[in-house]
C-alpha positions in Angstrom: 49.0 -41.4 2.3 45.6 -40.3 0.7 42.1 -39.3 1.3 39.4 -41.8 1.1 36.2 -39.4 0.8 36.1 -36.4 -1.2 36.4 -33.3 1.1 34.0 -30.5 1.0 34.9 -26.8 1.3 33.9 -25.3 4.6 34.0 -21.2 5.2 34.6 -20.3 8.8 33.9 -16.6 9.4 35.3 -15.7 13.0 34.3 -13.0 15.4 36.9 -10.7 14.2 35.3 -11.4 10.8 38.5 -12.9 8.9 37.7 -16.0 7.2 39.1 -19.5 6.9 38.6 -22.0 4.3 39.1 -25.7 5.6 38.7 -29.0 3.3 37.3 -31.9 5.1 34.9 -34.4 4.8 33.1 -34.3 8.3 32.4 -31.5 10.9 31.4 -31.8 14.4 29.6 -29.3 16.2 26.8 -28.2 13.6 24.2 -30.3 15.0 22.0 -27.6 16.1 21.6 -24.7 18.9 22.1 -27.3 21.6 25.5 -28.2 20.7 28.3 -26.6 22.4 31.1 -28.6 21.0 34.1 -26.8 19.6 33.8 -27.0 15.6 36.2 -30.0 14.8 36.9 -30.9 11.2 38.4 -34.1 10.2 39.3 -36.1 6.8 39.4 -40.1 6.6 42.5 -41.0 5.2 44.7 -43.9 4.4 48.3 -43.7 6.0 50.8 -46.0 6.6 50.8 -46.9 10.4 54.6 -45.8 10.5 53.6 -42.4 9.0 50.9 -41.8 11.6 52.7 -40.3 14.3 52.9 -37.1 12.0 49.0 -36.5 12.2 46.5 -36.0 14.9 44.5 -38.9 14.6 41.1 -39.2 16.4 39.6 -42.5 15.1 41.0 -46.0 13.7 39.0 -48.5 11.9 39.6 -51.9 13.7 39.9 -54.0 10.5 42.3 -51.7 8.6 45.1 -50.3 10.7 46.0 -47.6 7.6 42.2 -46.1 7.5 42.3 -43.5 10.0 40.3 -40.1 10.9 42.8 -37.2 10.9 41.5 -34.0 12.5 42.4 -31.0 10.2 41.4 -28.0 12.0 39.7 -27.2 15.4 38.2 -23.7 16.2 36.7 -22.9 19.7 32.9 -22.1 19.4 33.4 -18.9 20.9 35.7 -17.7 18.4 33.1 -18.6 15.5 30.4 -16.7 13.8 29.4 -18.9 11.0 30.2 -22.2 9.5 28.9 -22.9 6.0 29.5 -24.4 2.7 29.8 -22.1 -0.3 
């Protein structure tokens, strides 16, 4: 198992002013003020099919069963003040 893209560090500040660092190469929910989705952080990974049940797989490549998109964190939009990179 290994990452297929270099992840970025994301700083998530929650409404209670706590901060969480997440390392991910993609994030949903940042496409503008009209975006109402929860924040979902993911990594593209190479994982053997027999080990994939241990992960939250949100996408697969049709030509390579080892290449999957793994969710690493989800934050409800209502719980988040800011999402940024350092």
